[in-house]
N, C-alpha and C positions, 0 to 999 in steps of 0.2 A: 548642882553641877553634875552629879553622877547621872541624873536623869537626862541632862543635855547630852552627855556622852553616850548614853544608851540610845537616845533618839538618833544621834549621828551614826552610831554603829548600825542600827536597824535600817536607816536610809541607805547606807552603803551596801548592806547585805541585800536589800531589795534590788538594787540596780545590778549587782554582780550576779544575782540569781537569774535575771532575765536571760542571760546567754545560755545557761544550762537548760532552761525551759524550752528555748527555741530549738536547741539541738535535739532534745527528747521529742519534740513535736514533729520533727521531720522523719523520724523512723516509722516505717509502715507498720500499722497494727491492725488486727481484725476489728471489725465493728462490734462493740459490746452494747448492752442496754444503755450503759452510761453514755457512750458516744452518741447513740441515737437520741437520748434525752437532751444532750447538749445541742445537737442539731435542731431538735424541735424547739428548744428554748431560744435559739437564735432566730427562729421564724415566728415566735409568739408575737401577736399583734397588740397585746395590752398586758398590764401587770396582772389582771385577772386571769388571762389565758396562761400566763407564765407560772402562776402560783402552784397548780397541781404538778407541773413538771419540776419546779424547784423542790417541792416536797419529796418527789421520787428521788431526786439527786441527793438531797440532804439525808434521806433514809439510807441510801446506798453508802454514803460517806461514813455513816455510823456503824456499818457492819464491819466487825473486826476479823471475822473468819475464825475466831477462837472462842470456844464455850467458856473457857476460864476468864478471858478478858471481858466477855459479855457479862458474866456474873459479877466480876469486880466493878464494872461500869454501873450495873444496876444497883449494887450496894453503895457506890459513891453517890449516885443520884438520891437514894433513900436517905443517906446521911445528910446530904445538902438540904433535902426537903425537911428534915428534922432539925435543921440549923446546927448540925454537928460538924462544923468545918474542920475540926481537928481530925476526926475519923475520916472524913471525905479526903482531906489532904494526904493522909497516910495511904489510903486506898489508891488514890490517883498517882502517888509516887510509885506504888507497886505496879500499877498499870503501865506507866511510862518506862519503868525498868524492864518489865516482862515483855512489853511490846513497844520498843522505842520508835518503830516506824508507823505506829497506829496514830494517825493525826488527831482523831477525835479525843483520845486520852489527853493529849497536850491541849486541845481546845477546852475541854472541861476544866483542866487545871488552870489555864489562862483566865477563864471566866471566873473561877473561884478567886484567883489572885486579884482580878479587877474589882470584884465585889468587896474584897478585904482592903481595897485602897492601895494595893501594891502594883501600881501601874507599870513600873519598870519590869517586874517579873511577868506581868500580863502581856506586855508588848513583846518580850522575848519569846514567850510561849506562843503567841499568835504568829510571830515570824516563823517559828518552828513548824506550825501547822501549814503555813503557806509554802514552806520549802518541801514539806512532805507531800502536800496535796496542792499543786499549783492551779487546780481548777476550783478550789473552794472559795467561790465568789463571796459568800456571806462573811467568811473570816477576813477576806481582803477588805471588805467594807468596815468591819470592826476595827481592824488595825489602822486603816486609813483615817477613821474618825479619831482614834487616839493620837495619831501623828499630827493631825490637824489641830487638835486641842493643845498639843505641846509646841505648836508653831512651825512644824516642818510641813508647810503647805505644799511645797513642790513634790515631796515624796508622797504625800497624801493624794494629790491630784493624779500622780502616776498610778497609784494603787487603785483609786476609784476607776480610772480608765481601764485598767486590766480587768477589774470585776465586770465592768460594762461590756467588755469584749466577749466575756463568757455569758453574761445575762444582761442583754440590753434593756430589760424592763425593771431593773432595780431602781425604784423611785428615789430612795435616799441617795444613791450614788449619782443619779441624774441631776438632782438638785445640787448636790455638793460640787459636781463638776462645773455646772453653770456658774456657781458663786466663785469657785476657786480659779477658773480660767481667767476671769477678769482681774482677780487679785494677783495671781501668780504671773500670768502672761500679759496682762494689760489689755487695753482695748485697741483694736485696730483703727487705723486712720481712715 
């Protein structure tokens, strides 16, 4: 029952989040490397063409701008690679406390929660990532997949579509949208 409430909360948070993202998108901002990469991504002709651009974007998302946070993140990765989830969890808790607006810290924490079978915490963490970084298409797909697994197919479809608006070449999202459109919206006459 708790998981159902969590899924419902996440779905409502996703839809309330849309308004804020639209308002932020209308403010004029200078073109950054990230903006250019997203423009290039929108023009990519195939998943193969999109892959190097996706890699650049994902690398940019991982940059914290803080040597301390970067060091903690590398230590958390080392702990996870050594299967020391307790140490990794402690370090990631410190990262999210030290840099609460650093989306990748929350992402790694959510990934660790999912691996431990704590789907509720993982979904909350992924939602936090999407709210902090509304252009993180890969995390949108992760969260959409979890929502789909828990039966919130309408919210999952909306999130897959948001991810595809940012990166039209996401094969997993393309397949999911095709399947969910029929299931959620039915077939046209």
